[in-house]
N, C-alpha and C positions, 0 to 999 in steps of 0.2 A: 506493499497500499504506500504510494506517497507524503512524506512525511517534508511539510516546509517549513523553513529558515526560522520564520520567528517561532517559538514553541506558544501551545497553545495556552491559554488561562483555564485549566479544566479541576482546580478548587471550586466553583462553585455548579451549581445545580442547574441553572440552568444554562450554564456555558454547555454542560456537558447532554442536555436536552437540545441544544438547536447544533447541536457537535454530530452527534446520532441524528435524528429528523430533518433536519436544516436543513437536506441536499431540495432539490431544485425540481424533481421528482420524483422524492420519499415518502408523500403522505399522500398521493394518486398510487403508489405502489400498495402501501400499509393499506389503502381499502380496498380498493379492485382483491387482491388479494383476500380480503375479507368478506368481502361479497360474491368473491368460488373464484375469483379469479385465482388459477394455479401455476397452471405450465407460461413457461415464456415469449411463446411469440400472442397467446391471448391475453398476456401484459401487456408485450409491443402497443397489440392491437389495441388496448383503450387508451393510450397514448401514443397519436400516430405521428405527433410534433415533436417526440424526444427521439434522437437516434437511438439502436439499437443497441446501442457497445453502452453510453452512456446513461440506461435503462442499467444494462449487466453489469454497469462498474457501481450503480447504485444499489442495487442489489447481496451484493457483494461486499458491501461495504454494512448492508444492513445483517446480514448475515455473518460478517467476522464483529457488529456488537450483539448478535444475543438476540436480530428483534424479529427476524424469521431464520425460517428452517429449508436448509435446499434439500431438496429428496430423489435421488438416481434412481432407477429404477433397472436395473439391468436388462433392460433386453433392446433387443436388433431394429431397426437406434433409438439410442437411449432417449430414457424420459425421463425428462429435469421436473418436477411439479415444487414450489415453495406453498410454506405454509405461515402462523405467530405461533411464535414461541408465547410463555405467557405476558414476558420486557412488552409482545409486537402488542398481545391482545391487549394490556396496561396503556401501551403511549396513544391508542386508539383515544382514550378518552382524553388527552389532552388534542389530539386532531378535533375531534369535535366538539372544546373550548374553542377552537380558533375560529373555526367556520362559523359554529355559530358568534363572533364578534366577527366576525368577517361579515356574513349576512346583516348585521345588524351597523354593519359600518359602511355602509357598501353605497348606499346612497352620498353619504361625503365624500369619499375616496370619488367618487365618481362627478362628484360637483368641483375638487380639490384640480381632478383629473383636468376637465372643459376648461378652466379657469387659464390654469396653466397651458391653454391652448393656443386660448386667444390671446392672451400676454404674449406671447410666442410669438404670433401671427401678425402683432402688431407693430414687431420693434424689428 
């Protein structure tokens, strides 16, 4: 796994949570695995705007951190399935709380973005 030059401060629980579930597609991956999409191809189809390489990398990170479990079935061709661990199931609570906050803040967020675009057009 890639090591950054500046060490991360992982003494704070918030930083640990962001490190584990803060990737661009990790929340989507966890939600989709929870919905029943378990095969890599299903997960890739559920997030078409993300490259397969990035999704595989983020799945590997989630596996490394004990959030998802990867099961390889010994058949030809090999069949891979992902499932949530207990840690992954507990992370869903955080993600759903974030989703709720995002839904309640959505209108304000869109107003801010619209104002910023209008300001940029006039400059």
